[in-house]
N, C-alpha and C positions, 0 to 999 in steps of 0.2 A: 092484786097479787099478794101484797104483804099481809093483808088480812087472811087470805087463804093459807099462807105460809105460817101463820101464827105469830107474825112479828108485830101486828097491831090488832087491838080488839075491834070487832065489827061495830060500826056506828049504829046499825039496827039490823033486824032480821037474823037469820041463822045460817051458819056455814058448816058443812060436814065434809070431812076428807076420809076416805076409806071407811065410810059409814060411821065415823066418830065425830061428835060435836067439837069444833075447834076450841071452844071456850072451856069445855069440861075435861077434855082429854088431850090437852096440848102436848104433854110429855110423851104419851103413847104415840101420837101422830108424828112427832119430830123424830122418833126412832125409826119410823117407816118411810119418811120422805127425805129427799135431797134437794138442796136449794143452791142455785148459782145466781148470785146477784149481779146486776148490770155493772156495777163498779165494785171490784173485789178489793178488800182491804187486807192484803197479805202482809204478814210480819216480815219486813224487808231483811232482817238479819238472820232469820231462820233458814236453814237448808230445806230443800224440797222434801226430803225424806223425814226431817224433823216435824215439818208442818203437817204432813199426812199422818204421822204417828200421833201428833197432838189431837187432831180431829178425830182419829179413830178412838181415842180414849174417851171421847164425849158420849159414845153410844154403848148400848148393851151388847151389840155385836158389830163386827166390822169385817171387811174383806182383807185379804193379804195385801199389804202395801206394795210389795214388789210386783204383784199382778196388776194392780191399778196403774203403776208407773209404766209397765209395758203396754197396757191397753191404750193409754193416752200418749204413747210415744214420748215419755219423759224419762226413760231409763238412764240416758246419758247425762241427765241434769239432776240426778238424785242427790248429789252432794253440792249442788250450786245454791248460793243464796237466792232467795226469790227476787231480790231487787235486780239481779243480773239477767233475768229471763226476758225474752222478747215479748211483745204484746200477744202474739199467738200462743206462746208457751204459757203465759200467765192465764189466758183464757182456758187453756186445756187443764192447767192446774186447778183452776176454779171448778171445772167440771169434775176433776178427779176428787176434790174435796166433797163435792155433792154426792159422789157415788161411793164414798168410803164405807158407808153403813149399809151397802147393798139395798138401796131404797126400792120400794114398789112404785112410788110416784116421784118424778123428778121435775122440778121447776127451773126453767131456763129463761132468764130475763135478758132479752136482746144479746144472746151469747156471742154473736159475730160482729157486733158494732166496732168499727175502727180497724178491723182486720184486713190485710191484703187478700187478694183473690186466692192465693195458694193456702194461706192459713185458714181462710173461710172454708175451702173445700175439705181441708183436713178435719176441721171440726164437724162438718156435715157428715163425714164418714163415721165419726164417733157417735153422733146422734142416731144415724141409721143403725149402727150396731146396738145401741140401747133399745131401739124399736124392735130389732130382731130378737132381743132377749126377753121381750114381753113386758117391758116397763111402760107405764103410762107417763107421757111427757106433756107438760103444759108449758108452751114456749110463747114468749112475746117477741115480735120482730116488726120492723117497719120496712124490711126488704121483701117486696112482693114475690120476687122470684124464689126467695128462700122459703116462703110459706108454700108456694106451689110445689116446690121440690120435696119438702119434708113432711108436710102436715096431712094427716088423714081427714081431719075436720078443722074448720076454721070459724072464728068469730071476728067479724070486722067491727072495730070500735072507733068511735069518734067522740071526743069530749066526754068520755066516761059512759057513753051509751052503746050497747050492742045494737048495730043496725041490721045485721043479718048473720045467719050461721048456715053451715052445710059443708059439703065437700067442695073442692075446686070446681068440679063439673056442675054441681048444684048451683053454686053462686054465679058462675058464668052463664050456664044454660038458661036460668030464669030470666036473664036480661038480654042476652045476645045469642040469637039463634043463627045469625048469619056469620060468614067469614069474609076475610079480605084477601083478594088475589092481587098481588103487587108486581109491578114490573117497571122498567125504566121508560121514561117518556120518549127518548130518542127513537125515531122510526116507528112510533105507535100509530095505529089507525086513527081516523077522526073520532072524536068523542061521540058523535051521533051514532056511528056504527058500533062502538063499544057498548053504548047504552042499550042497543037492541039485542045484545047477546043473550043467550038462554040463561035464566037464573039471576041476571043482574038487576038489582033494585036501584042502585045509584052508582055514579062514577065520581070519584074524588081525585083532584090533582094536589099532590103534596110535594113541594120542591121539584125535584127532577124525576118524580115517580108518579105513576097513575095507579089508583086503587079502585078495583072493582069490588063492590060489596055484593055478595051473592048468597043465596040460600041453597044453591046446588053447585058445589065446587066442581065435581067431575064434568057436568054439562057446560059450565062456564069456561073451564080450561080447554075442553075439547073444541068448543065453538071459537075461542080465542085463537087457538093454534091453527084451526082451519082458515080463519079470517086472515091472520098474518101470513100464512102460507100462500094464499091467493095473491097477496100484494108483494110477495118476495122478501118479507122480513121475518123476524122472530122476536118474541117478547123477552128482551134481555133482562137477566137478573130476576126471572120469574120465581116468586115465592108465595106461599099460602100462610096466612097468619090468622089465628083465632083471637078472639077477645081475651084479655088477660085480667088478672086480679086488679091491676092498676086501673083498667077500664071500669071494673065493677066499683072500685072505691070512688072514682070520679062520678059515676052514675049515682051512687048513694049520697055523696056529700056535696056534689056540685063544685068540687075543687080538687086540684092535684094533691097527691100525698105530700104532707108536711108543708103545705102552703102557709 
């Protein structure tokens, strides 16, 4: 990421951004991209408005500072020193600094790490707005649900190697064609009868739940409801779950995320 951003020279090979060689046209590229680093080093004594104006002065062109403040919901903090901002506000300020030059490409390095759920959702809205504006966003994250929610295309990396790329549907569909029908164990029919249901390839017991792995969800659910209806029960807590990106990561690496 830092080599693509122009912060380090490539060890070997070539990198181009917006059709320009990163080693030959670094200044031209930096005027057209925005970078939010994982750990922001904000000048603690400067006010938010002062910091944005300082960063705006670095570029040949910049967006109106007041507009950026409003877009990132920082208007009421414009005169606050950056050291007084909450974690979520500091992350939004980092994104604001990355957008001040109206970039065509935006690099976000784990932008929601350490944020509470409300702050994370707020930053997700900002990222979706950038997508809607037609910007290209290259984001790193170790939150799989974040990648599923935000990314059009993904690359799963482990120890510096790209293991697979594609859309969420591509990555999951290439490895997991079946889905899981889950319900509580209490009052469930015998496992032998569950295994005989239409579409079921295997039955798994997890804690107080039973999981039916099936390649035909409608047929399996219909047969399950018919079976439980005959014995006078119903599958409590019934839910259908597809495989997730975490399942893909485990399949590719043989270990859970961040083991």
